[in-house]
Every structure is written in C-alpha cells, then in structure tokens.
C-alpha positions in Angstrom: -45.4 -21.3 -198.5 -47.5 -18.8 -196.4 -47.9 -15.3 -197.8 -46.3 -13.7 -194.8 -43.2 -15.9 -195.1 -42.8 -14.9 -198.8 -43.1 -11.2 -197.7 -40.5 -11.7 -195.1 -38.0 -13.3 -197.5 -38.6 -10.6 -200.1 -38.0 -7.9 -197.4 -34.7 -9.5 -196.4 -33.5 -9.8 -200.0 -34.0 -6.1 -200.7 -32.3 -5.0 -197.6 -28.8 -3.4 -197.9 -25.8 -5.4 -196.9 -25.2 -3.2 -193.8 -28.8 -3.7 -192.6 -28.5 -7.5 -193.1 -25.1 -7.6 -191.4 -26.6 -5.6 -188.4 -29.5 -8.0 -188.1 -27.1 -10.9 -188.3 -24.9 -9.4 -185.5 -28.0 -8.9 -183.3 -29.4 -12.4 -183.8 -26.0 -14.1 -183.2 -25.3 -12.1 -180.0 -28.8 -12.7 -178.7 -28.3 -16.5 -179.2 -24.9 -16.3 -177.5 -26.4 -14.3 -174.6 -29.1 -17.0 -174.3 -26.4 -19.6 -174.1 -24.6 -17.7 -171.4 -27.7 -17.7 -169.3 -27.7 -21.5 -169.3 -24.0 -21.6 -168.4 -24.7 -19.2 -165.4 -26.6 -22.0 -163.7 -23.7 -24.4 -163.9 -20.4 -22.5 -163.9 -20.0 -18.9 -162.9 -16.5 -18.5 -164.2 -17.4 -19.7 -167.6 -20.4 -17.4 -167.5 -18.2 -14.4 -166.9 -15.7 -15.4 -169.6 -18.6 -15.8 -172.0 -19.9 -12.4 -171.2 -16.5 -10.9 -171.9 -16.2 -12.7 -175.2 -19.7 -11.6 -176.2 -18.9 -8.0 -175.3 -15.6 -8.1 -177.3 -17.4 -9.8 -180.3 -20.1 -7.2 -180.2 -17.6 -4.3 -180.2 -15.7 -5.8 -183.1 -18.9 -6.5 -185.0 -20.1 -3.0 -184.5 -16.8 -1.6 -185.6 -16.9 -3.6 -188.8 -20.5 -2.6 -189.3 -19.6 1.1 -188.8 -16.9 0.7 -191.5 -19.5 -0.8 -193.8 -21.8 2.2 -193.1 -19.0 4.7 -193.9 -18.0 2.8 -197.1 -21.6 2.7 -198.1 -22.0 6.4 -197.6 -18.9 7.1 -199.7 -20.3 4.7 -202.4 -23.7 6.4 -202.4 -22.1 9.9 -202.5 -19.9 8.8 -205.5 -22.9 7.3 -207.4 -25.1 10.4 -206.8 -22.4 12.7 -208.1 -21.8 10.5 -211.1 -25.6 10.4 -211.7 -25.8 14.2 -211.6 -22.6 14.4 -213.8 -21.0 16.6 -211.2 -17.4 16.5 -212.4 -16.3 19.7 -210.6 -16.4 18.4 -207.0 -13.8 16.3 -205.2 -14.2 14.1 -202.1 -12.1 14.5 -199.0 -10.5 11.6 -197.1 -12.7 10.0 -194.4 -9.8 8.7 -192.2 -10.0 4.9 -192.8 -8.0 3.0 -195.5 -10.9 1.4 -197.5 -12.8 4.6 -197.8 -9.7 6.7 -198.6 -8.7 4.2 -201.4 -12.2 4.4 -202.8 -12.1 8.2 -202.7 -8.7 8.4 -204.2 -9.8 6.2 -207.2 -13.0 8.3 -207.5 -11.1 11.6 -207.5 -8.6 10.4 -210.2 -11.5 9.1 -212.3 -13.4 12.4 -211.9 -10.3 14.5 -212.8 -9.8 12.4 -216.0 -13.5 12.6 -216.9 -13.5 16.4 -216.3 -10.4 16.8 -218.5 -11.9 14.7 -221.3 -15.2 16.5 -221.0 -13.5 19.9 -221.3 -11.5 18.7 -224.3 -14.6 17.4 -226.0 -16.6 20.5 -225.2 -13.8 22.7 -226.6 -13.6 20.6 -229.7 -17.4 20.7 -230.2 -17.5 24.4 -229.7 -14.7 24.9 -232.2 -16.4 22.5 -234.6 -19.7 24.4 -234.2 -18.0 27.7 -234.9 -16.2 26.2 -237.9 -19.5 24.9 -239.3 -21.3 28.2 -238.8 -18.5 30.2 -240.5 -17.9 27.8 -243.3 -18.6 29.0 -246.9 -19.5 25.4 -247.7 -23.1 24.3 -247.0 -23.3 21.6 -244.3 -26.5 19.7 -243.5 -26.4 17.1 -240.7 -29.2 14.4 -240.6 -30.6 12.1 -238.0 -30.5 8.4 -238.6 -33.9 8.6 -240.4 -32.6 11.4 -242.7 -34.4 14.2 -240.8 -32.4 17.4 -240.7 -30.9 18.1 -237.2 -28.5 20.9 -238.1 -27.9 23.2 -241.0 -25.4 26.0 -241.3 -26.1 29.5 -242.8 -24.3 28.7 -246.1 -26.6 25.7 -246.8 -29.7 27.7 -245.9 -28.6 30.4 -248.3 -28.0 27.9 -251.1 -31.4 26.3 -250.6 -33.1 29.7 -250.1 -35.0 28.2 -247.1 -34.7 29.5 -243.5 -33.0 27.2 -241.0 -36.0 27.1 -238.8 -38.1 25.6 -241.6 -35.4 23.0 -242.4 -34.8 21.6 -238.9 -36.8 18.5 -238.3 -37.8 17.9 -241.9 -36.5 15.8 -244.8 -35.1 17.4 -248.0 -37.6 15.7 -250.2 -40.4 17.6 -248.4 -39.4 20.9 -250.0 -40.3 22.0 -253.5 -36.9 23.2 -254.4 -34.6 22.1 -257.3 -31.5 21.9 -255.1 -33.3 20.2 -252.2 -34.7 17.6 -254.6 -31.3 17.0 -256.0 -29.7 16.6 -252.6 -32.4 14.2 -251.5 -31.4 11.8 -254.3 -27.6 11.8 -253.7 -25.7 8.5 -253.5 -23.2 7.8 -250.7 -19.7 9.0 -251.4 -20.5 9.9 -255.0 -19.9 13.7 -255.7 -22.5 15.3 -257.9 -22.6 18.5 -259.9 -25.9 20.2 -259.3 -27.4 23.1 -261.3 -30.2 25.3 -260.2 -32.6 27.5 -262.1 -30.5 30.6 -261.4 -27.5 29.1 -263.2 -25.6 28.5 -260.0 -23.6 25.3 -259.8 -22.8 23.2 -256.7 -20.6 20.3 -256.0 -22.6 18.1 -253.6 -21.4 15.0 -251.6 -23.3 12.7 -249.2 -20.9 11.5 -246.5 -21.2 10.0 -243.0 -19.5 10.0 -239.6 -19.6 7.6 -236.7 -22.1 8.6 -234.0 -23.0 6.1 -231.2 -21.4 3.3 -233.2 -23.6 4.0 -236.3 -23.0 5.9 -239.6 -24.7 9.3 -239.4 -25.2 11.0 -242.8 -24.4 14.6 -243.7 -24.1 16.6 -246.9 -21.4 19.0 -248.1 -22.4 21.7 -250.6 -19.7 23.7 -252.3 -20.6 26.5 -254.7 -18.3 26.3 -257.7 -20.1 28.8 -260.0 -17.2 31.2 -259.9 -14.6 28.5 -260.4 -16.4 27.3 -263.5 -16.8 30.8 -264.8 -13.1 31.5 -264.3 -12.2 28.2 -266.1 -14.6 29.0 -269.0 -13.3 32.6 -269.1 -9.7 31.4 -269.2 -10.4 28.9 -272.0 -12.4 31.6 -273.9 -9.6 34.1 -273.4 -7.0 31.7 -274.8 -9.1 31.1 -277.9 -9.9 34.8 -278.4 -6.3 35.9 -278.0 -5.2 33.4 -280.6 -8.0 34.3 -282.9 -7.5 38.0 -282.4 -3.8 37.8 -283.2 -4.2 35.7 -286.3 -7.3 37.5 -287.7 -6.0 41.0 -287.0 -2.6 40.3 -288.7 -4.3 38.7 -291.7 -6.9 41.5 -292.0 -4.3 44.2 -291.7 -2.4 42.8 -294.6 -5.6 42.4 -296.7 -6.8 45.9 -295.9 -3.4 47.3 -296.7 -3.4 45.6 -300.1 -7.0 46.6 -300.8 -6.2 50.2 -300.0 -3.2 50.1 -302.3 -5.4 48.7 -305.1 -7.9 51.6 -304.6 -5.0 54.0 -305.2 -4.7 52.5 -308.8 -8.4 53.1 -309.7 -7.4 55.0 -312.8 -5.8 51.9 -314.2 -9.1 49.9 -313.9 -11.0 49.3 -317.1 -13.4 52.2 -317.5 -16.5 50.1 -318.0 -15.7 47.9 -314.9 -14.2 50.7 -312.7 -17.3 51.4 -310.6 -17.9 47.7 -309.9 -14.3 47.1 -309.0 -14.2 50.1 -306.6 -17.4 49.0 -305.0 -16.2 45.5 -304.6 -12.9 46.7 -303.0 -14.8 49.1 -300.6 -17.2 46.3 -299.6 -14.2 44.0 -298.9 -12.6 46.7 -296.8 -15.9 47.3 -294.9 -16.3 43.5 -294.3 -12.8 43.3 -293.0 -13.4 46.2 -290.7 -16.6 44.5 -289.4 -14.7 41.3 -288.8 -12.1 43.3 -286.8 -14.9 44.8 -284.8 -16.2 41.4 -284.0 -12.9 40.2 -282.8 -12.6 43.4 -280.8 -15.9 42.7 -279.2 -14.7 39.3 -278.1 -11.6 40.9 -276.7 -13.6 43.4 -274.7 -15.4 40.6 -272.9 -12.1 39.0 -271.9 -10.8 42.4 -270.7 -13.9 43.4 -268.8 -12.7 45.4 -265.9 -13.9 45.1 -262.3 -17.1 47.1 -261.7 -16.7 50.6 -260.4 -19.5 50.7 -257.9 -21.7 53.8 -257.4 -25.2 54.3 -256.0 -27.8 54.3 -258.8 -31.6 54.9 -258.9 -33.0 51.8 -260.6 -36.0 53.5 -262.1 -33.9 56.2 -263.8 -31.5 53.6 -265.1 -34.4 51.6 -266.6 -36.0 54.7 -268.2 -32.8 55.9 -269.8 -32.0 52.4 -271.2 -35.5 51.9 -272.6 -35.4 55.4 -274.2 -32.1 54.5 -275.9 -33.8 51.5 -277.5 -37.2 53.1 -278.1 -36.5 53.6 -281.9 -35.7 49.8 -282.2 -39.0 48.9 -280.5 -41.0 51.2 -282.8 -39.2 49.9 -285.9 -39.9 46.3 -284.9 -43.5 47.2 -284.0 -43.1 45.7 -280.5 -44.7 47.4 -277.6 -42.5 48.1 -274.5 -44.3 48.8 -271.2 -42.8 50.2 -268.0 -44.2 49.2 -264.6 -41.9 51.1 -262.2 -42.3 51.2 -258.4 -43.5 54.5 -256.9 -40.2 54.9 -255.0 -37.1 54.1 -257.0 -35.1 51.3 -255.5 -31.4 52.2 -254.9 -28.7 49.8 -256.2 -24.9 49.8 -256.0 -23.5 49.0 -259.5 -21.2 50.1 -262.3 -23.4 52.4 -264.4 -21.7 51.6 -267.8 -21.6 47.9 -267.3 -25.1 47.5 -265.9 -26.6 49.7 -268.6 -24.8 47.5 -271.2 -26.3 44.4 -269.6 -29.8 45.9 -269.7 -29.4 46.8 -273.3 -28.4 43.2 -274.2 -31.3 41.8 -272.2 -33.8 44.2 -273.8 -32.4 43.5 -277.3 -32.9 39.7 -276.8 -36.5 40.3 -275.5 -37.1 42.5 -278.5 -35.8 40.0 -281.1 -37.7 37.2 -279.5 -41.0 39.2 -279.8 -40.7 40.3 -283.4 -42.1 37.2 -285.0 -45.0 36.9 -282.6 -45.6 40.7 -282.5 -45.4 40.3 -278.7 -44.9 42.7 -275.9 -42.0 43.5 -273.6 -42.7 44.6 -270.0 -40.1 46.0 -267.6 -41.0 46.0 -263.9 -39.1 47.3 -260.8 -40.1 46.6 -257.2 -38.8 46.5 -253.6 -36.5 45.0 -252.5 -34.5 46.1 -255.5 -35.6 43.8 -258.2 -35.9 44.1 -262.0 -38.0 41.8 -264.2 -37.9 42.0 -268.0 -40.7 39.9 -269.5 -41.5 39.2 -273.1 -44.3 37.3 -274.8 -42.1 36.1 -277.7 -41.2 32.6 -278.9 -39.5 31.6 -275.6 -36.4 29.4 -274.9 -36.7 25.6 -275.5 -36.3 23.7 -272.3 -33.3 21.7 -273.6 -31.4 24.9 -274.4 -32.1 26.8 -271.1 -28.9 25.5 -269.5 -26.7 26.5 -272.5 -27.8 30.1 -273.2 -25.1 31.7 -271.1 -22.4 29.4 -272.6 -19.7 31.4 -274.4 -20.4 31.7 -278.2 -23.6 29.7 -277.9 -26.4 31.2 -280.0 -29.7 30.1 -281.6 -29.8 33.0 -284.1 -28.5 32.5 -287.6 -26.5 35.7 -287.5 -25.8 35.6 -283.8 -22.3 35.7 -282.2 -23.1 34.3 -278.8 -21.5 37.2 -276.8 -24.6 39.2 -275.7 -25.8 37.0 -272.9 -22.3 35.9 -272.2 -21.5 39.6 -271.4 -24.6 39.9 -269.3 -23.6 36.8 -267.4 -20.1 38.1 -266.7 -21.4 41.6 -265.6 -24.0 40.2 -263.2 -21.7 37.6 -261.7 -19.0 40.3 -261.1 -21.6 42.4 -259.3 -22.8 39.4 -257.2 -26.3 40.0 -258.4 -28.7 37.0 -258.3 -30.5 36.4 -261.6 -32.8 33.9 -263.3 -33.9 33.4 -266.8 -36.9 31.1 -267.4 -39.5 30.5 -270.0 -42.9 29.9 -268.4 -46.4 29.5 -269.9 -46.7 32.2 -272.6 -43.7 34.4 -271.6 -40.0 34.5 -270.9 -38.8 36.3 -267.8 -35.3 37.6 -266.9 -35.2 38.5 -263.2 -32.4 40.3 -261.5 -32.2 40.7 -257.7 -29.8 43.5 -256.8 
C-alpha cells in the first residue's frame, strides 16, 4: 500500500462522526448529481424529478448533520465540565429532543454528584476537626507506612513536631514511643511505657482507601487511669490496715499505760527494766501508728492549691531545711540556679514535700559512695536533681514509683509514691533515669 493511501485512511479514521457524515453526504450527492447530468440528455422530466429528489435529500441530510453537530456540542460541553469537575453549573435546553434528553440526564447526574460531593466534604471536614480535637493520638500512614497525617495529641505524646513527622516512618526516630509504635502488630492492643513513666494503650488498625487497607495508629494515654486504679487499690488496703492496726494498737497502748500505773508493784530490782520495756513498747506502738497515718495521708492527699512561686527561692529554702542532713552524712550539695528565677504555679506545701523526698533519696543514694548532689534550675521552668550515688538498676527503674515498693531494708515505699502523686496532680512532666555515673530526676513545670 502506498504511503499516501495509508495517510488518507488514518486521517479518515481519526475524523469525528459528524465530519465523516458530512463528507459522505457530499460524495453521495455529487455522484447523484453526476447521474442527473446523464439523464438530462435522454429525459428532461426525469432530470427535473431527480434534481428535486437530490435537493430534498440534501436538505434532510444537512438537517440530520446539524442535529449531530448540536448533539456533539452538548456532549463536548458535558465532558469538559466533568473533566474540570464543575458540579455547580447546569445546562439549558437546546430545543431538540435528543439534546434535551441528554441535558436532562446530565443535569440530574450533576445534581446527584454535587449532593454527594457536599456530603463527603462535610463528613471529611467534621472528621478532620474531630481528629484535630481528639485527646487520643492518631497517626495515619500511606500504604508504605510513611506518615501522611498526625494530630496534635500524637505529636505531643511523641514529643516530635508534626512537620518533622510528616513524610517519614516511625522507625526513623530515636524515640522510645516511636520505636514501640513501629513494632505494633495489626489489631493487637499494646501497653507502652516511656522513660517519663507515662503509659499508653496503642493499637494498629486500618481502614479501606481505594479498595486497599490503609493503616493508622490510635494512642490513648492511660497514665491517670492506672494511677487512679492503683490509688483505689492502695486506699482499700490502707483503710483496712489502718482500721485493724489502730484498734489493736489503741488497746495495747491502753493496757501498757495501765501497767505503768502499777510500777510500785514491780520487783524493785527489775523495776527500771520493766518500765523501760513498757515505754519502748508504747513508743514502738506510736511509731507504728505514725506509719499508718503516713499511708493514710497519701490516700487523702488534697487537690493542689495553686499559687505563683519562684522556683529558685523554693529550692534554696528546701535545701537549707536539709542542710544539716547533708553535713551529717558528709555529702556535698551544690546549687546551680539560673540568674533569673523561673516562675511556676504550684501548691507550695505539696511541691516542697516532693522536693524534700527527692533530695532525701539522692542523699541516701550518695552516702555509701561519698557522692555529690547537684540541684539545677533553668528556663523554661525546669529543675534537675542529680546525684553521683549508687544509681538505680535498670530492671527496677519501672517499679520505683509503685506503691510500697522499696529497695531499702528499712524503707516503707511511700516517699517516691508521694512524689509521683504530687507531680501527677500538678500535671508536671518528670523523668528519673540512671545514666553513666549519675542518677537524674528532672521536673518540667
């Protein structure tokens, strides 16, 4: 086949229907006109009839062609509006049945699409607002586990800005919670703990997007729930213990006091020893009552009465209260306070008690090693109490704030428990870690 013939065929194939129909009309009527010329030589009447027929055929063909042109224009307009996703415009009738039916169908379709689009947009906007305002952390991933969306709560839990998270994977961040989240299994909730003693319930779930499962993670902070549950359990034990112990000790002390009233009846040679034994028993009973009372005080810890405080003055006064203990233990305590005192909002009595307990633990940890305790304040309002004592074994770091847990032979396990309760009630972030050569308690106010 000649090249120009192939080009002609290709040109005809890519023509629109209306163009091909017009060419067909022209060719047919030219052939019919040529035939009429031949008839003219033989029969004039047939020639005239043929011309009339050709004229009528041409008019009808052009009328059909014009209808195709108008239908094509309507089709092109509809396609262009769909392509541009213009769902707000409607087409007017053009005055012929085929086009009007097409326009009617198009207008109904556009109205339905616009309605669905507005519904979906409204639902998406509501969902976006709900995700943004949610107290639960929500992280949405692409199909390759790259982060595409993260709400403020999740960024707060991870302590990483949203701009740094978007477009990255969780395993790219050197963060305890991020590492934990990157290893979650589908539909298996996991309780995650971080270095600052916060606890989170984490779940890896998925939703359908474009026919595929798209993953997302829910993070729920349950620190306060667990604290409340532990406190409730502790309170029940303490109330039972306090009732039983106080009743028993009251009877014992009453009987011992009565016995002391009969000291003249004791054998003269044993009298001092018996009196001393009775006094020691009463003193021991009183100490036991005080211990039970201390436990009860933790359970009855009132909500903090918040007032503005200067952190540097609070630290100085607390260290001065314990200065004699440091001197007696031969442990050096150094203050490194910021030039301008940070201001904090806290309950003076409670936060002072918390600092006393932290300093006491740092002091006791440094006695054996003759270590040093350093207290530092800085901006934004931060307090760091560091000691160079024996440190906390790694396997015990998650247990040190557990009620009644202690590593000391004579410990009661209520010191750090009280610190924990006070700081949580104040919503202060804190962290206790043993690093190379020192232990650090950090509080961010």
